[in-house]
N, C-alpha and C positions, 0 to 999 in steps of 0.2 A: 655550512651556511649557503653555499652556492646551490647545493642540491635542493635545500628547502625553498630558496627563492625560485628555482626553476620549477619545482613541483607546484608552488602557488600560481606561477604564471600560466602553467598548463591547465590548471583547474580552472582559473579564471577565463581562459581561452574556450575551455570545454562548456562551461556553463552560459557563456555569452552568446552561444548559438540560439538560445531560446529568445524569441522576440517578445513573448507575452505569456504570462500564467494567470489564470483566474482559478481561485480556490473557492470551493463551495462546501457545503456540509459533508458530502460524501462523494465529491468528484473534484478533479483538477483537470483543466483544460489548457493545453499548451498550443500556441500558434507559432509556427516556424516559417521563415522565409528562406528559400534555396534558390538564389538567382541562377539563371541559365539552366534550370532543370525543368523539363517539360513534365506535364501531368502524367504521361505514360512512363517516363523515366522514374519519377517519384513512386508511382503506384507499384511498379515492378520491384524497386528496391525494398519498399515496405512488405510487399507480399512475400519476398525471399526472406526477410527477417522474421516474419511470422512463421513461416513454414519450418525454420530452424529452431526457433525459441518456443513455439507452441505446438510441440509434436507429442504431447502426452495424450493418454486417452480421456483425460478430463478437460482438455482444451478443444474448443470447436470454433471453426470459422462459420459464423452465421450468415455472413454477407460478403461477397467479393464481386463488386460491380465495377469493372474497369472503365466502362464507357462513362458512368456517372461519377467515377472517382471516389466510391464509398467502400469502406471495409468495416465490418464489425465482427469481432472475435471475443469469446468468452474464455475465461480460465481461472485458475486458482493461484494466488500468490501467498506468501507466508512471511510474517514479521517476527523477528525475535526481539523480546523486550525483558526488562527485569522481572523476576518472578517473585512477587510479594508474598507468596505462600511460605517463603523462607522466614518471614517474621513469625509466623505461627508455629513453625517447627524448625528452629535454627540449628538443632543438633542432628537432624536427620539428613544424612549424607545422600540419601536416595532422592532428595528433593533438589533439582538443579538450580543454579543461580539465575537461569534465564528460562523463559517459556516461549512457546511459538503459538501464534494466532494465525489462522488461515482464513482467506476471504475469497469468496466468489466475486469476480469482477467482469465487467464489460469494457472493451476498448472500441471506441467508434473513431474512424479516421476518414476525414474528408480531404480529398486531393484536388488541387488546382495547379495550373502552370505556375512555377516559382514558389509555391507555398503549399502548406498543408495544415490541418488542425487535428489534434488528438484530444478526445474526451475520454478520460479514464475515470470510471465509476465503480465504487464499492456497492455491490448488490446486497450481499448479507454476509454473516460469518459462516464459515464452512466448518462443521463439526464432523469427525469420524462417527460412523454409526454406533460404535461402542460408547462414545461420550454421551450421546443423546438419552442414554438409559438413566442417567442421574442428574441431567440438566433439565429444569422445568421450562416451559415455554416462557414464563415471566422472566427467568434469569437470562434466557437467550436474548429476549427483547431488550432488557436493560443493558446487556453487554453491546448490543447493536446501537442502541441509543447513545452510548458513551463513545461510539465512533463518530466524531464530529471534528472535522479537519479545520474549521474556523473557530473552535473553542467549545468546550464542554460547559453546558449550563450548570449552575449550582443545584438546581432542582434535580437534575439528572444524576449528579454525583450523590446528592442526599438520598435518592431513592435506592440506588445500589448499596449505599453504606448502611441504610436501615435494614435492608434485606439481608446483607451480609452479617450485621450485628445479631439478627434474629438467629440465623443458622449457626453462627459461631457460638452462641449461648448454649444452643442445643448440643453442640459438640463439646460442651464444658471447657472452652477456651477462656482463660483468665481475663479479667478486665484491662490489664495493662497491654497485653498482646492484642486484644480486640481494638483498643484505642490506637495502637501503632498501626494496625492494619487498616483502620478507617482513614488515618492520616496519609497512608501510602496510596490510596486509591486514585486521587486526583493526579498526583505526579505520575503514576504508572500509565494511566490512560492518556495523559498529555505526552509522555514519552512515545507511547504506541502511536498516537495520531502523527506526532511529528515524523516518526520513522515511515508511516504510510506515505505521507507526502513526499519525503525524500526518495522512497522507492518508486513512487509514481513518476516523479521528475527524472530520475535516473533512467527508467525504461524509455521515456521520451527521448532523452538525449542519446541513448543507445541506438534508437531507431534513426535519429538525425545523423549520428556519426555514420551509419550504414549509407544513407542517401548522399551524404557529402564526401565519403571516401573516394580517393582516386582509384582509377582501374589498375589492376595488378597486371594488365597486359594480356589476359586470356579473354 
């Protein structure tokens, strides 16, 4: 019980560092205050974090302006979510319980003395080249339309439901399975959107932790 309480207190302390979050359709903005930290100190800490965590060939720093206090970096993140294809093929062990969706994103950071702002935007869904062979432009657009961090509209869900229904019929999927699949679409995308927001906030808090960490003496 004591360990549980301690864990909750640590979580509250960790998340309370965020002064403000603004959530939009495909972006989350976080504003953080870091008293007694100069613009140069904050910029240096963030630049170090980016160099460590954005070191793959698919990550690119597009802007690093120390004088203006602006950083822009692009990269790819991935979210694991429930795989509703299991509904269609429940006995196929080759179909995993979870699926992964990848996103191209931009992170814009603006730094001032004692505070900074992070704007984390989802640009589009990243598909491996091999996947684009069987995904139509219409399907890609509908998937992206379902990425809405403030709530998916009924019309968006209806569009992708109707599209899926047509293709499932062509695949000779039975009516009962098709209905279950349709019913699973909105919860699946809601889970996905919720996890995107959580991942965005976690990234921001990890950056903040780097900035506010005490020196190790080196």
